[in-house]
C-alpha positions as a Python dict, from the first residue, in 0.01 Angstrom:
ca = {
    (1, 'M'): (0, 0, 0),
    (2, 'K'): (132, 342, -98),
    (3, 'T'): (209, 587, 181),
    (4, 'Y'): (262, 962, 163),
    (5, 'C'): (462, 1236, 339),
    (6, 'K'): (768, 1017, 391),
    (7, 'P'): (1038, 1136, 635),
    (8, 'A'): (1284, 1208, 354),
    (9, 'K'): (1045, 1473, 215),
    (10, 'V'): (854, 1589, 521),
    (11, 'D'): (1055, 1671, 833),
    (12, 'V'): (865, 1879, 1089),
    (13, 'E'): (1175, 1877, 1312),
    (14, 'N'): (1359, 2085, 1052),
    (15, 'T'): (1323, 2464, 1088),
    (16, 'E'): (1393, 2528, 720),
    (17, 'F'): (1104, 2300, 628),
    (18, 'N'): (864, 2481, 863),
    (19, 'I'): (956, 2841, 772),
    (20, 'P'): (732, 2865, 457),
    (21, 'A'): (431, 2741, 657),
    (22, 'V'): (496, 2990, 941),
    (23, 'R'): (525, 3280, 697),
    (24, 'K'): (202, 3173, 530),
    (25, 'A'): (31, 3162, 871),
    (26, 'F'): (128, 3527, 927),
    (27, 'D'): (10, 3646, 582),
    (28, 'G'): (-288, 3875, 627),
    (29, 'K'): (-257, 3866, 1007),
    (30, 'Y'): (19, 4121, 1069),
    (31, 'K'): (-235, 4381, 1183),
    (32, 'R'): (-382, 4151, 1446),
    (33, 'R'): (-266, 4234, 1798),
    (34, 'D'): (-224, 3871, 1907),
    (35, 'F'): (5, 3795, 1612),
    (36, 'Q'): (193, 4123, 1658),
    (37, 'R'): (250, 4023, 2019),
    (38, 'L'): (419, 3703, 1903),
    (39, 'L'): (653, 3904, 1681),
    (40, 'L'): (735, 4153, 1959),
    (41, 'N'): (805, 3874, 2211),
    (42, 'T'): (1094, 3752, 1997),
    (43, 'G'): (1286, 4072, 2081),
    (44, 'L'): (1406, 4095, 1719),
    (45, 'V'): (1166, 4371, 1621),
    (46, 'T'): (1021, 4663, 1818),
    (47, 'E'): (676, 4813, 1784),
    (48, 'Q'): (828, 5120, 1614),
    (49, 'E'): (1019, 4905, 1364),
    (50, 'L'): (707, 4702, 1300),
    (51, 'A'): (510, 5020, 1223),
    (52, 'Q'): (788, 5152, 999),
    (53, 'E'): (800, 4831, 797),
    (54, 'F'): (423, 4847, 751),
    (55, 'L'): (463, 5199, 612),
    (56, 'D'): (760, 5111, 389),
    (57, 'G'): (610, 4785, 264),
    (58, 'T'): (925, 4593, 359),
    (59, 'K'): (924, 4283, 576),
    (60, 'Q'): (1292, 4223, 646),
    (61, 'K'): (1274, 4238, 1025),
    (62, 'I'): (928, 4084, 1026),
    (63, 'Y'): (1061, 3782, 839),
    (64, 'T'): (1354, 3763, 1081),
    (65, 'A'): (1105, 3750, 1371),
    (66, 'T'): (879, 3494, 1199),
    (67, 'D'): (1182, 3273, 1132),
    (68, 'A'): (1269, 3293, 1502),
    (69, 'I'): (912, 3187, 1585),
    (70, 'A'): (952, 2897, 1343),
    (71, 'E'): (1268, 2792, 1527),
    (72, 'E'): (1095, 2813, 1866),
    (73, 'L'): (794, 2606, 1751),
    (74, 'T'): (1022, 2353, 1583),
    (75, 'Q'): (1214, 2316, 1908),
    (76, 'R'): (888, 2234, 2087),
    (77, 'I'): (829, 1958, 1831),
    (78, 'R'): (1181, 1823, 1889),
    (79, 'N'): (1119, 1828, 2264),
    (80, 'R'): (785, 1646, 2213),
    (81, 'D'): (610, 1918, 2414),
    (82, 'L'): (392, 2161, 2215),
    (83, 'K'): (285, 2364, 2522),
    (84, 'L'): (-59, 2439, 2378),
    (85, 'R'): (-313, 2636, 2577),
    (86, 'P'): (-674, 2512, 2592),
    (87, 'I'): (-893, 2615, 2301),
    (88, 'R'): (-1172, 2861, 2378),
    (89, 'Q'): (-1514, 2730, 2271),
    (90, 'F'): (-1833, 2935, 2241),
    (91, 'Q'): (-2172, 2907, 2073),
    (92, 'R'): (-2278, 3113, 1773),
    (93, 'E'): (-2613, 3115, 1592),
    (94, 'D'): (-2608, 3044, 1220),
    (95, 'G'): (-2754, 3342, 1032),
    (96, 'L'): (-2954, 3133, 785),
    (97, 'T'): (-3055, 2815, 965),
    (98, 'H'): (-3051, 2962, 1322),
    (99, 'K'): (-2869, 2654, 1447),
    (100, 'L'): (-2638, 2693, 1748),
    (101, 'R'): (-2286, 2585, 1658),
    (102, 'N'): (-1990, 2534, 1891),
    (103, 'I'): (-1716, 2756, 1745),
    (104, 'C'): (-1356, 2718, 1861),
    (105, 'Q'): (-1103, 3000, 1888),
    (106, 'E'): (-740, 2889, 1891),
    (107, 'Y'): (-441, 3079, 2023),
    (108, 'P'): (-191, 3206, 1761),
    (109, 'D'): (75, 2942, 1836),
    (110, 'Q'): (-172, 2660, 1771),
    (111, 'Q'): (-293, 2829, 1452),
    (112, 'I'): (64, 2850, 1324),
    (113, 'M'): (130, 2488, 1416),
    (114, 'E'): (-179, 2387, 1220),
    (115, 'Y'): (-40, 2566, 916),
    (116, 'I'): (276, 2358, 959),
    (117, 'A'): (60, 2045, 976),
    (118, 'V'): (-135, 2130, 659),
    (119, 'Y'): (190, 2219, 478),
    (120, 'S'): (330, 1881, 583),
    (121, 'L'): (20, 1696, 458),
    (122, 'E'): (2, 1867, 117),
    (123, 'E'): (110, 1552, -67),
    (124, 'L'): (-156, 1345, 110),
    (125, 'F'): (-433, 1598, 47),
    (126, 'H'): (-334, 1631, -318),
    (127, 'A'): (-363, 1254, -357),
    (128, 'K'): (-678, 1191, -152),
    (129, 'L'): (-906, 1491, -197),
    (130, 'L'): (-1128, 1445, -500),
    (131, 'P'): (-1193, 1707, -769),
    (132, 'I'): (-1565, 1680, -692),
    (133, 'Q'): (-1511, 1822, -341),
    (134, 'Y'): (-1580, 2191, -286),
    (135, 'G'): (-1574, 2409, 23),
    (136, 'S'): (-1275, 2496, 246),
    (137, 'I'): (-1041, 2417, -45),
    (138, 'P'): (-858, 2708, -215),
    (139, 'G'): (-1001, 2773, -561),
    (140, 'R'): (-1305, 2553, -502),
    (141, 'G'): (-1590, 2751, -358),
    (142, 'Q'): (-1962, 2796, -416),
    (143, 'L'): (-1920, 2930, -769),
    (144, 'A'): (-1700, 2641, -881),
    (145, 'G'): (-1945, 2391, -732),
    (146, 'K'): (-2239, 2560, -902),
    (147, 'R'): (-2062, 2542, -1237),
    (148, 'K'): (-1991, 2173, -1181),
    (149, 'I'): (-2363, 2103, -1125),
    (150, 'E'): (-2450, 2305, -1434),
    (151, 'R'): (-2209, 2101, -1646),
    (152, 'I'): (-2359, 1775, -1515),
    (153, 'L'): (-2718, 1878, -1587),
    (154, 'R'): (-2662, 2059, -1918),
    (155, 'R'): (-2374, 1874, -2086),
    (156, 'K'): (-2278, 1546, -1924),
    (157, 'F'): (-2619, 1383, -1860),
    (158, 'T'): (-2880, 1535, -2089),
    (159, 'G'): (-3125, 1245, -2069),
    (160, 'R'): (-3322, 1108, -1776),
    (161, 'L'): (-3160, 1194, -1444),
    (162, 'D'): (-3245, 1173, -1074),
    (163, 'V'): (-3061, 1356, -799),
    (164, 'V'): (-3050, 1282, -426),
    (165, 'K'): (-2910, 1537, -181),
    (166, 'C'): (-2774, 1416, 154),
    (167, 'D'): (-2573, 1559, 439),
    (168, 'I'): (-2386, 1439, 744),
    (169, 'H'): (-2548, 1468, 1087),
    (170, 'K'): (-2331, 1685, 1317),
    (171, 'A'): (-2047, 1671, 1066),
    (172, 'Y'): (-1742, 1797, 1259),
    (173, 'P'): (-1845, 1662, 1603),
    (174, 'S'): (-1900, 1317, 1451),
    (175, 'V'): (-1541, 1295, 1318),
    (176, 'T'): (-1341, 1178, 1618),
    (177, 'V'): (-969, 1222, 1665),
    (178, 'E'): (-937, 844, 1683),
    (179, 'C'): (-1100, 803, 1340),
    (180, 'V'): (-871, 1065, 1181),
    (181, 'M'): (-559, 916, 1340),
    (182, 'N'): (-647, 567, 1215),
    (183, 'L'): (-669, 697, 860),
    (184, 'L'): (-351, 901, 893),
    (185, 'K'): (-157, 605, 1032),
    (186, 'R'): (-273, 406, 732),
    (187, 'D'): (-167, 670, 478),
    (188, 'I'): (149, 817, 636),
    (189, 'G'): (257, 525, 851),
    (190, 'K'): (629, 564, 788),
    (191, 'N'): (657, 921, 920),
    (192, 'K'): (631, 851, 1293),
    (193, 'V'): (725, 1206, 1397),
    (194, 'L'): (451, 1359, 1181),
    (195, 'I'): (195, 1113, 1320),
    (196, 'W'): (294, 1207, 1676),
    (197, 'Y'): (278, 1577, 1589),
    (198, 'L'): (-72, 1555, 1440),
    (199, 'G'): (-194, 1351, 1735),
    (200, 'A'): (-50, 1602, 1982),
    (201, 'L'): (-223, 1889, 1800),
    (202, 'M'): (-559, 1715, 1803),
    (203, 'E'): (-530, 1618, 2169),
    (204, 'N'): (-611, 1982, 2241),
    (205, 'Y'): (-945, 1970, 2057),
    (206, 'P'): (-1247, 1992, 2293),
    (207, 'G'): (-1456, 1677, 2300),
    (208, 'E'): (-1189, 1473, 2117),
    (209, 'H'): (-1336, 1553, 1777),
    (210, 'L'): (-1270, 1803, 1497),
    (211, 'C'): (-1351, 2156, 1604),
    (212, 'I'): (-1534, 2414, 1394),
    (213, 'G'): (-1321, 2716, 1311),
    (214, 'G'): (-978, 2554, 1290),
    (215, 'Y'): (-752, 2554, 984),
    (216, 'L'): (-641, 2192, 1009),
    (217, 'P'): (-989, 2049, 1091),
    (218, 'S'): (-1134, 2190, 767),
    (219, 'W'): (-876, 1996, 565),
    (220, 'L'): (-906, 1682, 776),
    (221, 'F'): (-1284, 1673, 741),
    (222, 'N'): (-1256, 1688, 362),
    (223, 'Y'): (-994, 1413, 386),
    (224, 'V'): (-1230, 1188, 585),
    (225, 'M'): (-1522, 1278, 359),
    (226, 'S'): (-1323, 1170, 53),
    (227, 'Y'): (-1340, 810, 175),
    (228, 'V'): (-1721, 821, 180),
    (229, 'L'): (-1734, 969, -170),
    (230, 'R'): (-1481, 722, -305),
    (231, 'Y'): (-1684, 434, -162),
    (232, 'L'): (-1999, 568, -330),
    (233, 'L'): (-1823, 599, -665),
    (234, 'S'): (-1690, 242, -636),
    (235, 'L'): (-2034, 84, -599),
    (236, 'S'): (-2162, -103, -904),
    (237, 'Q'): (-2412, -371, -990),
    (238, 'S'): (-2398, -655, -1240),
    (239, 'R'): (-2685, -737, -1472),
    (240, 'R'): (-2656, -1000, -1743),
    (241, 'G'): (-2280, -994, -1705),
    (242, 'V'): (-2251, -616, -1751),
    (243, 'Q'): (-2114, -402, -1470),
    (244, 'T'): (-2276, -59, -1436),
    (245, 'K'): (-2194, 212, -1183),
    (246, 'M'): (-2474, 287, -941),
    (247, 'V'): (-2369, 652, -902),
    (248, 'K'): (-2302, 850, -1220),
    (249, 'A'): (-2162, 1164, -1057),
    (250, 'I'): (-2122, 1337, -720),
    (251, 'V'): (-2080, 1699, -612),
    (252, 'C'): (-1979, 1758, -249),
    (253, 'Y'): (-1974, 2087, -61),
    (254, 'A'): (-1825, 2027, 285),
    (255, 'D'): (-2075, 1788, 451),
    (256, 'D'): (-2349, 1827, 186),
    (257, 'F'): (-2334, 1611, -124),
    (258, 'T'): (-2556, 1536, -423),
    (259, 'V'): (-2546, 1206, -612),
    (260, 'Y'): (-2662, 1173, -972),
    (261, 'G'): (-2802, 871, -1151),
    (262, 'Y'): (-3120, 662, -1152),
    (263, 'F'): (-3327, 674, -834),
    (264, 'S'): (-3351, 296, -784),
    (265, 'Q'): (-2973, 260, -804),
    (266, 'L'): (-2905, 571, -595),
    (267, 'T'): (-3128, 439, -317),
    (268, 'K'): (-2932, 112, -295),
    (269, 'A'): (-2598, 293, -312),
    (270, 'L'): (-2685, 543, -40),
    (271, 'K'): (-2815, 273, 194),
    (272, 'K'): (-2488, 81, 153),
    (273, 'A'): (-2280, 396, 198),
    (274, 'T'): (-2477, 496, 508),
    (275, 'R'): (-2407, 162, 675),
    (276, 'W'): (-2040, 163, 568),
    (277, 'S'): (-1967, 522, 677),
    (278, 'K'): (-2134, 467, 1016),
    (279, 'S'): (-1949, 142, 1091),
    (280, 'T'): (-1610, 244, 947),
    (281, 'L'): (-1580, 620, 1003),
    (282, 'G'): (-1856, 701, 1251),
    (283, 'L'): (-2022, 942, 1008),
    (284, 'D'): (-2401, 939, 1019),
    (285, 'V'): (-2571, 1024, 688),
    (286, 'K'): (-2912, 1175, 761),
    (287, 'P'): (-3197, 951, 647),
    (288, 'A'): (-3404, 1251, 531),
    (289, 'W'): (-3292, 1285, 171),
    (290, 'Q'): (-3398, 1554, -72),
    (291, 'I'): (-3495, 1395, -404),
    (292, 'Y'): (-3505, 1582, -735),
    (293, 'H'): (-3640, 1431, -1056),
    (294, 'I'): (-3474, 1649, -1318),
    (295, 'S'): (-3695, 1749, -1610),
    (296, 'S'): (-3580, 1726, -1970),
    (297, 'F'): (-3488, 2029, -2182),
    (298, 'E'): (-3825, 2005, -2361),
    (299, 'E'): (-4016, 2010, -2031),
    (300, 'E'): (-3811, 2309, -1916),
    (301, 'K'): (-3905, 2499, -2234),
    (302, 'E'): (-4272, 2410, -2185),
    (303, 'F'): (-4267, 2541, -1826),
    (304, 'H'): (-4092, 2854, -1950),
    (305, 'R'): (-4377, 2920, -2193),
    (306, 'M'): (-4627, 2861, -1912),
    (307, 'R'): (-4448, 3110, -1687),
    (308, 'Q'): (-4457, 3370, -1962),
    (309, 'G'): (-4832, 3316, -1965),
    (310, 'G'): (-4859, 3393, -1594),
    (311, 'S'): (-4795, 3055, -1429),
    (312, 'H'): (-4578, 3042, -1115),
    (313, 'K'): (-4486, 2674, -1142),
    (314, 'R'): (-4126, 2561, -1183),
    (315, 'T'): (-3959, 2231, -1252),
    (316, 'Q'): (-3748, 2066, -981),
    (317, 'G'): (-3393, 2192, -954),
    (318, 'V'): (-3083, 2095, -755),
    (319, 'D'): (-3080, 2318, -446),
    (320, 'M'): (-2719, 2339, -332),
    (321, 'M'): (-2456, 2600, -238),
    (322, 'G'): (-2718, 2874, -219),
    (323, 'F'): (-2831, 2825, -580),
    (324, 'V'): (-3107, 2623, -745),
    (325, 'V'): (-2972, 2480, -1070),
    (326, 'R'): (-3201, 2360, -1348),
    (327, 'R'): (-3141, 2240, -1702),
    (328, 'T'): (-3162, 2582, -1867),
    (329, 'Y'): (-3118, 2840, -1590),
    (330, 'T'): (-2994, 2900, -1234),
    (331, 'I'): (-3163, 3106, -964),
    (332, 'I'): (-3080, 3200, -605),
    (333, 'R'): (-3213, 2987, -320),
    (334, 'S'): (-3536, 3142, -191),
    (335, 'R'): (-3427, 3212, 168),
    (336, 'V'): (-3100, 3368, 44),
    (337, 'F'): (-3289, 3579, -209),
    (338, 'K'): (-3521, 3707, 66),
    (339, 'R'): (-3218, 3836, 259),
    (340, 'I'): (-3079, 3997, -55),
    (341, 'R'): (-3410, 4166, -140),
    (342, 'R'): (-3448, 4293, 216),
    (343, 'Q'): (-3105, 4458, 207),
    (344, 'F'): (-3173, 4624, -129),
    (345, 'L'): (-3509, 4760, -15),
    (346, 'R'): (-3347, 4903, 298),
    (347, 'A'): (-3058, 5044, 94),
    (348, 'A'): (-3305, 5220, -136),
    (349, 'V'): (-3477, 5375, 169),
    (350, 'D'): (-3138, 5488, 309),
    (351, 'L'): (-3045, 5642, -26),
    (352, 'E'): (-3371, 5834, -48),
    (353, 'R'): (-3364, 5947, 316),
    (354, 'L'): (-2991, 6020, 361),
    (355, 'G'): (-2867, 6070, 8),
    (356, 'Y'): (-2611, 5792, 49),
    (357, 'I'): (-2581, 5429, 164),
    (358, 'P'): (-2407, 5382, 503),
    (359, 'W'): (-2082, 5189, 474),
    (360, 'W'): (-2201, 4900, 691),
    (361, 'R'): (-2505, 4842, 469),
    (362, 'A'): (-2292, 4896, 159),
    (363, 'C'): (-2066, 4612, 274),
    (364, 'R'): (-2369, 4383, 299),
    (365, 'I'): (-2487, 4489, -46),
    (366, 'M'): (-2147, 4419, -204),
    (367, 'A'): (-2132, 4075, -37),
    (368, 'Y'): (-2436, 3973, -245),
    (369, 'K'): (-2299, 4087, -582),
    (370, 'G'): (-2175, 3739, -676),
    (371, 'W'): (-2514, 3583, -609),
    (372, 'T'): (-2689, 3812, -855),
    (373, 'K'): (-2405, 3815, -1109),
    (374, 'Y'): (-2381, 3438, -1150),
    (375, 'S'): (-2753, 3357, -1157),
    (376, 'N'): (-3047, 3437, -1382),
    (377, 'S'): (-3154, 3745, -1185),
    (378, 'Q'): (-3205, 4003, -1461),
    (379, 'G'): (-3573, 4057, -1372),
    (380, 'C'): (-3516, 4131, -1002),
    (381, 'S'): (-3203, 4332, -1088),
    (382, 'I'): (-3417, 4570, -1291),
    (383, 'K'): (-3706, 4567, -1043),
    (384, 'Y'): (-3491, 4660, -742),
    (385, 'N'): (-3244, 4882, -933),
    (386, 'M'): (-2959, 4658, -821),
    (387, 'Q'): (-2690, 4778, -1063),
    (388, 'N'): (-2723, 5141, -954),
    (389, 'L'): (-2727, 5042, -587),
    (390, 'F'): (-2418, 4825, -638),
    (391, 'K'): (-2238, 5124, -790),
    (392, 'I'): (-2332, 5358, -504),
    (393, 'A'): (-2248, 5090, -244),
    (394, 'A'): (-1905, 5036, -401),
    (395, 'Q'): (-1834, 5410, -374),
    (396, 'S'): (-1943, 5410, -10),
    (397, 'V'): (-1720, 5112, 75),
    (398, 'S'): (-1427, 5273, -111),
    (399, 'R'): (-1463, 5603, 78),
    (400, 'Y'): (-1481, 5425, 411),
    (401, 'G'): (-1179, 5211, 321),
    (402, 'R'): (-972, 5517, 232),
    (403, 'K'): (-1064, 5686, 560),
    (404, 'E'): (-970, 5377, 759),
    (405, 'Y'): (-638, 5346, 571),
    (406, 'V'): (-553, 5709, 645),
    (407, 'K'): (-631, 5653, 1015),
    (408, 'Y'): (-417, 5339, 1016),
    (409, 'E'): (-128, 5517, 840),
    (410, 'Q'): (-144, 5807, 1088),
    (411, 'R'): (-140, 5562, 1380),
    (412, 'M'): (161, 5383, 1234),
    (413, 'L'): (343, 5716, 1185),
    (414, 'L'): (283, 5809, 1549),
    (415, 'I'): (413, 5469, 1666),
    (416, 'A'): (717, 5484, 1436),
    (417, 'A'): (803, 5836, 1558),
    (418, 'A'): (769, 5744, 1927),
}
């Protein structure tokens, strides 16, 4: 059996190997006080020098300090003592579903160590994560997943097609540290130091399962999920000596996944996968599936003519990643669209009453631009004057951003001159 991340290539006890991961962990976080504190504690850079390098755009002393942090963290790995502080856990309500989720907040040293872990596991993730997996993977977000579904419905399978949407019950809490370690020992068994290091990192997770909000857990969940998807794709049935795959295609977004094929075959495949994932990985696939019987192109055109005549009926579409994808067009999920419409109506009232859109509402407006741009939303765009409001909101955000940058630059000048 092939193993990955062998000691000759991946050495977490080597400072030079860890430096790129540590620098990546600091990218975009230099303005955060907790990460600045780590840099200042090295004694290799002062607060004034830090401010001056921010103004100059140079990072010479910053990189010297980050390299010293890399050496310190590497020494902890060599000593087999990571000295990690307990992770803070708190509950936060999901804005759309109103579910209470246990969010974890890690200290900076653990965050940096998780970047080292992900950097060490790059070869494994490249080999195991499937191209059909989206979410928490760079370059594979909602838009890429939506396009994948569109290609499946409009190009790959143009005939009869059924779709079943499933998700994992309590996704992150159901993936135990023991389950992850068993898989990692199987796939990187020769690198004993790396196995110890990953186990020591995950010992700090509350409840002994993957925590929501961590950098490493997001990659590890996709890694565990890839085994479920690979098992589904491997299922086939024989009829009259001919082997046919039970699942034609899959699209997965974090813990949600849609399977494509014929309903009778999909039902058998999902029942097998549910039993296998529960017994092998501890993942519980919810029994409440969402089933879509996709209409043909001709039926879509017929419904389109009916809607032009005043009908409000639609064919079934794949509801995933905030979009509802059909054979010939894509719209925004209804509950997401309601939030978008509410913000635009309020922005129009603000514009009429104040003469401008406040920056905080403008930020919300701009966050929804992708939803309307990459869906068939021309009608509502005209109805709610979206393009004009987007333009005004962009100006408001730009003005606020310039003011904040000037304040930040003045603060840095005061610190550098102190």
